[in-house]
One Martini backbone bead per residue (centre of mass of N, CA, C, O) as a GRO file, in nm:
protein
  353
    1MET     BB    1  18.268  12.313   8.180
    2PRO     BB    2  18.280  12.631   8.203
    3THR     BB    3  18.132  12.891   8.352
    4GLU     BB    4  17.919  13.133   8.239
    5ILE     BB    5  17.975  13.480   8.299
    6SER     BB    6  17.795  13.756   8.368
    7ARG     BB    7  17.720  14.107   8.342
    8ILE     BB    8  17.534  14.317   8.573
    9ALA     BB    9  17.395  14.598   8.621
   10GLU     BB   10  17.302  14.756   8.904
   11PRO     BB   11  17.041  14.900   8.803
   12THR     BB   12  16.912  14.637   8.700
   13LEU     BB   13  16.893  14.491   8.965
   14ARG     BB   14  16.740  14.705   9.131
   15ASP     BB   15  16.489  14.722   8.949
   16PHE     BB   16  16.405  14.425   8.963
   17ILE     BB   17  16.369  14.406   9.270
   18ALA     BB   18  16.160  14.629   9.305
   19ARG     BB   19  15.941  14.510   9.115
   20ALA     BB   20  15.905  14.247   9.271
   21PHE     BB   21  15.805  14.375   9.538
   22ILE     BB   22  15.566  14.534   9.425
   23SER     BB   23  15.417  14.275   9.318
   24THR     BB   24  15.384  14.175   9.639
   25GLY     BB   25  15.307  14.469   9.808
   26LEU     BB   26  15.511  14.674   9.828
   27ALA     BB   27  15.613  14.966   9.870
   28ALA     BB   28  15.803  15.158   9.675
   29ALA     BB   29  15.997  15.265   9.895
   30ASP     BB   30  16.060  14.989  10.024
   31ALA     BB   31  16.160  14.850   9.770
   32ALA     BB   32  16.400  15.047   9.721
   33THR     BB   33  16.552  14.988   9.982
   34VAL     BB   34  16.594  14.688   9.948
   35ALA     BB   35  16.729  14.699   9.666
   36GLN     BB   36  16.976  14.865   9.746
   37LEU     BB   37  17.090  14.662   9.957
   38MET     BB   38  17.106  14.415   9.771
   39ALA     BB   39  17.290  14.545   9.555
   40GLU     BB   40  17.519  14.609   9.755
   41ALA     BB   41  17.587  14.317   9.820
   42ASP     BB   42  17.687  14.257   9.531
   43LEU     BB   43  17.909  14.473   9.509
   44ILE     BB   44  18.079  14.356   9.773
   45GLY     BB   45  18.042  14.017   9.740
   46ALA     BB   46  17.757  13.911   9.869
   47ASP     BB   47  17.625  13.679   9.671
   48ALA     BB   48  17.429  13.521   9.895
   49HIS     BB   49  17.271  13.829   9.977
   50GLY     BB   50  17.126  13.925   9.733
   51ILE     BB   51  16.959  13.839   9.457
   52PHE     BB   52  16.967  13.541   9.540
   53ARG     BB   53  16.720  13.593   9.761
   54LEU     BB   54  16.460  13.674   9.613
   55PRO     BB   55  16.285  13.418   9.585
   56GLN     BB   56  16.263  13.373   9.890
   57TYR     BB   57  16.134  13.640   9.971
   58VAL     BB   58  15.882  13.609   9.792
   59ARG     BB   59  15.771  13.349   9.912
   60ARG     BB   60  15.731  13.468  10.202
   61ILE     BB   61  15.535  13.687  10.128
   62GLU     BB   62  15.325  13.503   9.986
   63GLY     BB   63  15.305  13.309  10.254
   64GLY     BB   64  15.286  13.527  10.512
   65ALA     BB   65  15.571  13.571  10.678
   66VAL     BB   66  15.557  13.874  10.574
   67ASN     BB   67  15.517  14.212  10.628
   68ARG     BB   68  15.429  14.455  10.400
   69THR     BB   69  15.308  14.672  10.642
   70PRO     BB   70  15.493  14.788  10.868
   71ASN     BB   71  15.517  14.896  11.223
   72ILE     BB   72  15.788  15.055  11.310
   73THR     BB   73  15.930  15.063  11.637
   74VAL     BB   74  16.053  15.294  11.898
   75GLN     BB   75  16.238  15.237  12.211
   76ARG     BB   76  16.354  15.455  12.441
   77THR     BB   77  16.541  15.342  12.730
   78ALA     BB   78  16.779  15.552  12.683
   79ALA     BB   79  17.030  15.752  12.579
   80ALA     BB   80  17.186  15.465  12.442
   81THR     BB   81  16.905  15.305  12.415
   82ALA     BB   82  16.720  15.061  12.206
   83LEU     BB   83  16.401  14.931  12.076
   84VAL     BB   84  16.314  14.737  11.794
   85ASP     BB   85  16.003  14.680  11.619
   86GLY     BB   86  15.936  14.521  11.304
   87ASP     BB   87  15.658  14.380  11.246
   88ASN     BB   88  15.759  14.164  11.033
   89GLY     BB   89  15.953  14.289  10.845
   90MET     BB   90  16.180  14.360  10.647
   91GLY     BB   91  16.501  14.357  10.746
   92HIS     BB   92  16.606  14.606  10.589
   93LEU     BB   93  16.407  14.806  10.714
   94VAL     BB   94  16.462  14.763  11.010
   95MET     BB   95  16.777  14.817  11.002
   96SER     BB   96  16.769  15.103  10.891
   97ARG     BB   97  16.630  15.217  11.142
   98ALA     BB   98  16.831  15.124  11.355
   99CYS     BB   99  17.078  15.279  11.247
  100ASP     BB  100  16.965  15.562  11.275
  101VAL     BB  101  16.925  15.550  11.580
  102ALA     BB  102  17.220  15.489  11.664
  103VAL     BB  103  17.339  15.752  11.547
  104ASP     BB  104  17.166  15.954  11.700
  105MET     BB  105  17.259  15.864  11.984
  106ALA     BB  106  17.567  15.908  11.939
  107GLN     BB  107  17.545  16.215  11.894
  108GLU     BB  108  17.443  16.256  12.194
  109ALA     BB  109  17.611  16.009  12.377
  110GLY     BB  110  17.844  15.842  12.189
  111ILE     BB  111  17.627  15.602  12.202
  112GLY     BB  112  17.454  15.325  12.019
  113TRP     BB  113  17.213  15.076  12.123
  114VAL     BB  114  17.035  14.840  11.914
  115GLY     BB  115  16.764  14.647  11.944
  116VAL     BB  116  16.605  14.356  11.775
  117ARG     BB  117  16.273  14.267  11.678
  118GLY     BB  118  16.061  14.142  11.447
  119SER     BB  119  16.228  14.022  11.214
  120ASN     BB  120  16.452  13.958  10.936
  121HIS     BB  121  16.629  13.893  10.692
  122ALA     BB  122  16.915  14.136  10.591
  123GLY     BB  123  17.175  14.019  10.507
  124PRO     BB  124  17.467  14.146  10.533
  125ALA     BB  125  17.640  14.267  10.802
  126SER     BB  126  17.811  14.505  10.672
  127LEU     BB  127  17.584  14.704  10.604
  128TYR     BB  128  17.541  14.791  10.922
  129ALA     BB  129  17.827  14.851  11.018
  130ALA     BB  130  17.867  15.079  10.783
  131LYS     BB  131  17.662  15.307  10.846
  132PRO     BB  132  17.829  15.483  11.057
  133LEU     BB  133  18.049  15.582  10.857
  134GLU     BB  134  17.876  15.820  10.738
  135ALA     BB  135  17.937  15.964  11.045
  136GLY     BB  136  18.232  15.872  11.144
  137MET     BB  137  18.181  15.589  11.264
  138ILE     BB  138  18.150  15.308  11.453
  139GLY     BB  139  18.057  14.963  11.370
  140ILE     BB  140  17.827  14.712  11.511
  141TYR     BB  141  17.720  14.370  11.424
  142SER     BB  142  17.435  14.142  11.482
  143ALA     BB  143  17.281  13.804  11.454
  144VAL     BB  144  17.029  13.583  11.414
  145ALA     BB  145  17.001  13.333  11.237
  146SER     BB  146  16.753  13.197  10.994
  147ALA     BB  147  16.907  12.935  11.099
  148ASN     BB  148  17.013  12.610  11.193
  149HIS     BB  149  17.372  12.481  11.126
  150MET     BB  150  17.468  12.435  11.428
  151ALA     BB  151  17.638  12.289  11.686
  152PRO     BB  152  17.740  12.216  11.964
  153TRP     BB  153  18.019  12.131  12.093
  154GLY     BB  154  17.992  11.783  12.030
  155GLY     BB  155  17.730  11.790  11.872
  156THR     BB  156  17.404  11.745  11.664
  157ASP     BB  157  17.221  11.964  11.735
  158LEU     BB  158  17.041  12.233  11.584
  159LEU     BB  159  17.113  12.539  11.791
  160LEU     BB  160  17.293  12.703  11.587
  161GLY     BB  161  17.414  12.964  11.416
  162THR     BB  162  17.598  13.183  11.191
  163ASN     BB  163  17.636  13.419  11.359
  164PRO     BB  164  17.730  13.726  11.293
  165LEU     BB  165  18.020  13.954  11.252
  166ALA     BB  166  18.052  14.318  11.243
  167ILE     BB  167  18.320  14.559  11.165
  168ALA     BB  168  18.355  14.924  11.142
  169ILE     BB  169  18.643  15.130  11.038
  170PRO     BB  170  18.778  15.414  10.993
  171ALA     BB  171  19.067  15.524  10.748
  172GLY     BB  172  19.034  15.784  10.624
  173ASP     BB  173  19.145  15.785  10.292
  174GLY     BB  174  19.093  15.504  10.317
  175PRO     BB  175  18.960  15.222  10.338
  176PRO     BB  176  18.772  15.065  10.533
  177LEU     BB  177  18.746  14.859  10.804
  178VAL     BB  178  18.585  14.533  10.723
  179LEU     BB  179  18.430  14.299  10.919
  180ASP     BB  180  18.288  13.975  10.793
  181ILE     BB  181  18.157  13.707  10.992
  182ALA     BB  182  18.108  13.396  11.043
  183THR     BB  183  18.088  13.132  11.292
  184THR     BB  184  18.146  12.979  11.041
  185VAL     BB  185  18.347  12.878  10.791
  186VAL     BB  186  18.066  12.902  10.636
  187SER     BB  187  17.806  13.007  10.485
  188TYR     BB  188  17.486  12.913  10.391
  189GLY     BB  189  17.477  13.073  10.129
  190THR     BB  190  17.710  12.922  10.000
  191ILE     BB  191  17.580  12.649  10.000
  192LYS     BB  192  17.341  12.728   9.816
  193ASN     BB  193  17.518  12.808   9.576
  194TYR     BB  194  17.646  12.528   9.531
  195VAL     BB  195  17.384  12.378   9.484
  196LEU     BB  196  17.287  12.538   9.237
  197GLN     BB  197  17.572  12.460   9.075
  198GLY     BB  198  17.679  12.167   9.149
  199LYS     BB  199  17.897  12.199   9.384
  200PRO     BB  200  18.129  12.096   9.577
  201PHE     BB  201  18.245  12.097   9.874
  202GLN     BB  202  18.465  12.194  10.101
  203PRO     BB  203  18.681  12.105  10.304
  204GLY     BB  204  18.567  12.193  10.640
  205TRP     BB  205  18.256  12.279  10.636
  206MET     BB  206  18.126  11.978  10.665
  207ILE     BB  207  17.932  11.737  10.852
  208ASP     BB  208  17.806  11.452  10.955
  209ARG     BB  209  17.562  11.402  11.196
  210LYS     BB  210  17.610  11.091  11.254
  211ASP     BB  211  17.965  11.060  11.225
  212GLY     BB  212  18.154  11.321  11.137
  213ALA     BB  213  18.198  11.320  10.847
  214GLU     BB  214  18.291  11.426  10.566
  215LEU     BB  215  18.110  11.681  10.366
  216VAL     BB  216  18.081  11.733   9.988
  217ASP     BB  217  17.794  11.668   9.908
  218GLN     BB  218  17.554  11.881   9.781
  219THR     BB  219  17.299  11.670   9.800
  220ARG     BB  220  17.364  11.650  10.143
  221SER     BB  221  17.318  11.910  10.322
  222LYS     BB  222  17.085  11.808  10.526
  223ASP     BB  223  17.304  11.605  10.674
  224GLY     BB  224  17.449  11.854  10.786
  225VAL     BB  225  17.711  12.038  10.970
  226LEU     BB  226  17.848  12.316  11.053
  227LEU     BB  227  18.154  12.455  11.110
  228PRO     BB  228  18.334  12.621  11.324
  229ILE     BB  229  18.532  12.860  11.409
  230GLY     BB  230  18.786  12.753  11.603
  231GLY     BB  231  18.592  12.563  11.706
  232TYR     BB  232  18.479  12.620  12.020
  233LYS     BB  233  18.500  12.932  11.976
  234GLY     BB  234  18.277  12.963  11.761
  235ALA     BB  235  18.048  12.841  11.926
  236GLY     BB  236  18.068  13.049  12.156
  237LEU     BB  237  18.021  13.302  11.984
  238ALA     BB  238  17.741  13.227  11.876
  239LEU     BB  239  17.603  13.218  12.148
  240MET     BB  240  17.655  13.512  12.245
  241LEU     BB  241  17.529  13.657  12.000
  242GLY     BB  242  17.249  13.530  12.033
  243LEU     BB  243  17.189  13.657  12.314
  244LEU     BB  244  17.224  13.960  12.223
  245ALA     BB  245  17.021  13.945  11.966
  246GLY     BB  246  16.790  13.776  12.109
  247SER     BB  247  16.725  13.751  12.417
  248LEU     BB  248  16.758  14.058  12.488
  249ASN     BB  249  16.501  14.119  12.262
  250GLY     BB  250  16.287  13.881  12.232
  251ALA     BB  251  16.413  13.674  12.044
  252ALA     BB  252  16.509  13.415  11.861
  253VAL     BB  253  16.638  13.097  11.983
  254GLY     BB  254  16.721  12.804  11.895
  255LYS     BB  255  16.429  12.628  11.881
  256ALA     BB  256  16.277  12.903  11.789
  257VAL     BB  257  16.400  12.884  11.521
  258VAL     BB  258  16.325  12.955  11.189
  259ASP     BB  259  16.346  12.798  10.882
  260PHE     BB  260  16.350  13.002  10.598
  261ASN     BB  261  16.419  12.778  10.380
  262ALA     BB  262  16.145  12.581  10.461
  263ASP     BB  263  15.965  12.842  10.550
  264ASP     BB  264  15.674  13.044  10.412
  265SER     BB  265  15.470  13.119  10.691
  266SER     BB  266  15.657  13.188  10.925
  267GLN     BB  267  15.761  13.358  11.179
  268THR     BB  268  16.093  13.449  11.310
  269ASN     BB  269  16.192  13.666  11.509
  270THR     BB  270  16.436  13.837  11.442
  271GLY     BB  271  16.760  13.918  11.570
  272HIS     BB  272  16.940  14.223  11.659
  273PHE     BB  273  17.240  14.437  11.652
  274VAL     BB  274  17.347  14.787  11.690
  275LEU     BB  275  17.655  14.987  11.687
  276ALA     BB  276  17.741  15.324  11.777
  277LEU     BB  277  18.058  15.514  11.759
  278ASP     BB  278  18.200  15.811  11.879
  279ILE     BB  279  18.517  15.903  11.839
  280LYS     BB  280  18.532  16.201  11.975
  281ARG     BB  281  18.491  16.074  12.274
  282PHE     BB  282  18.817  15.976  12.267
  283ILE     BB  283  18.924  16.114  11.986
  284ASP     BB  284  19.059  16.264  11.744
  285PRO     BB  285  18.973  16.179  11.431
  286ALA     BB  286  19.241  16.257  11.289
  287LEU     BB  287  19.424  16.094  11.477
  288PHE     BB  288  19.288  15.822  11.435
  289ALA     BB  289  19.340  15.808  11.131
  290ALA     BB  290  19.649  15.816  11.157
  291LEU     BB  291  19.683  15.562  11.332
  292VAL     BB  292  19.548  15.368  11.139
  293ALA     BB  293  19.732  15.421  10.894
  294THR     BB  294  19.994  15.330  11.030
  295HIS     BB  295  19.911  15.040  11.094
  296VAL     BB  296  19.838  14.955  10.809
  297ARG     BB  297  20.117  15.002  10.689
  298GLU     BB  298  20.268  14.802  10.870
  299LEU     BB  299  20.112  14.556  10.774
  300ARG     BB  300  20.171  14.576  10.465
  301GLU     BB  301  20.504  14.592  10.525
  302SER     BB  302  20.524  14.326  10.620
  303ALA     BB  303  20.633  14.025  10.642
  304ARG     BB  304  20.631  13.745  10.417
  305LEU     BB  305  20.547  13.465  10.306
  306PRO     BB  306  20.588  13.235  10.092
  307GLY     BB  307  20.371  13.326   9.820
  308VAL     BB  308  20.307  13.614   9.928
  309ASP     BB  309  20.205  13.925   9.779
  310GLN     BB  310  20.000  14.013  10.021
  311ILE     BB  311  19.850  14.205  10.269
  312ARG     BB  312  19.541  14.143  10.399
  313LEU     BB  313  19.252  14.334  10.479
  314PRO     BB  314  18.973  14.431  10.606
  315GLY     BB  315  18.809  14.554  10.297
  316ASP     BB  316  18.980  14.539  10.044
  317GLU     BB  317  18.801  14.366   9.851
  318ARG     BB  318  18.546  14.523   9.882
  319ALA     BB  319  18.646  14.788   9.743
  320LYS     BB  320  18.740  14.665   9.475
  321ARG     BB  321  18.478  14.517   9.395
  322ARG     BB  322  18.292  14.765   9.388
  323ALA     BB  323  18.439  14.916   9.164
  324ASP     BB  324  18.423  14.696   8.949
  325ARG     BB  325  18.104  14.655   8.950
  326LEU     BB  326  18.027  14.939   8.878
  327ALA     BB  327  18.181  14.935   8.599
  328ARG     BB  328  18.107  14.606   8.495
  329GLY     BB  329  17.939  14.456   8.688
  330VAL     BB  330  17.766  14.177   8.801
  331PRO     BB  331  17.833  13.865   8.852
  332MET     BB  332  17.664  13.577   8.677
  333VAL     BB  333  17.528  13.287   8.678
  334PRO     BB  334  17.312  13.102   8.485
  335GLU     BB  335  17.145  12.968   8.709
  336LEU     BB  336  17.045  13.237   8.831
  337GLN     BB  337  16.927  13.368   8.579
  338ASP     BB  338  16.710  13.154   8.538
  339VAL     BB  339  16.560  13.194   8.806
  340LEU     BB  340  16.497  13.503   8.766
  341ASN     BB  341  16.344  13.480   8.495
  342LYS     BB  342  16.117  13.304   8.605
  343LEU     BB  343  16.023  13.501   8.820
  344GLY     BB  344  15.953  13.736   8.630
  345GLY     BB  345  15.739  13.583   8.473
  346ARG     BB  346  15.551  13.516   8.714
  347LEU     BB  347  15.525  13.835   8.805
  348GLY     BB  348  15.518  14.024   8.537
  349ILE     BB  349  15.831  14.185   8.491
  350GLY     BB  350  16.016  14.024   8.352
  351THR     BB  351  16.337  13.992   8.267
  352LEU     BB  352  16.669  14.035   8.340
  353THR     BB  353  16.798  13.892   8.047
   0.00000   0.00000   0.00000
């Protein structure tokens, strides 16, 4: 039987998330910030990084793994660089602060690079690459994933994460170009979503750690290793991003990474970095927008292979999906609704639906 999918209004999601966090001891303002970013993740289609993560976040707060009242500090190390220590706070709060610092530095120096340590999982990468767009800037973001699900190329030990990369570039009057990719063929959040729904994995996502055979049985996800994008190139990219987001900031990488999917009590010391770039330090922003628009038009109007109805660019579906979900609500499978309703009952905040 096909899965029945309901639509939940974004304000309903946001309110439920905020009340859940308040019930666990977060300050109302902090709960509202995290809820807004998580609901935004659902709006743009990062379904495995929005309200889907709420039960896991709540468990870790209740288990003592996350600081409910962090003292997030900023150390300006030079005109265009800073290091943020999140004091083990919710990643969304830490990265919100880091993005603000990056934009402030870019307004002064033309560029702002902020490294982050002492943080936690913060949702989809595109949320933070897109923050500088609000100031008309380019944004780049990466992080050390909050668990290792990939091996070095040719190996079997889980020493690399899905370490994402997101780049956001304004495009004048059109939707911004926003690239958000894991360095694995599929994110582990998607794996968790398939497990929740009892759906088999797609071929090419995961292999068995013992013999390298294709693994599509969702009940055996713990036996598998995620495959990198582009073979050895993806594994190499994950390594480099991990060093920039982790080692450079004194954050965890490799064996030091705590699997936050299985551990509700240990601090993760998650590392991130965000870069804000002021376009006008290189070119007139209006001219840049025109050049981007011209190139985008050339790409869209380029010849297509048989069966291809349109040329898609990074951010196209993101913009369309956000508009649709704002108007019609966020789609949600019944399995997730059931999990969230049970969570609401346990926390004493009522059910979502």
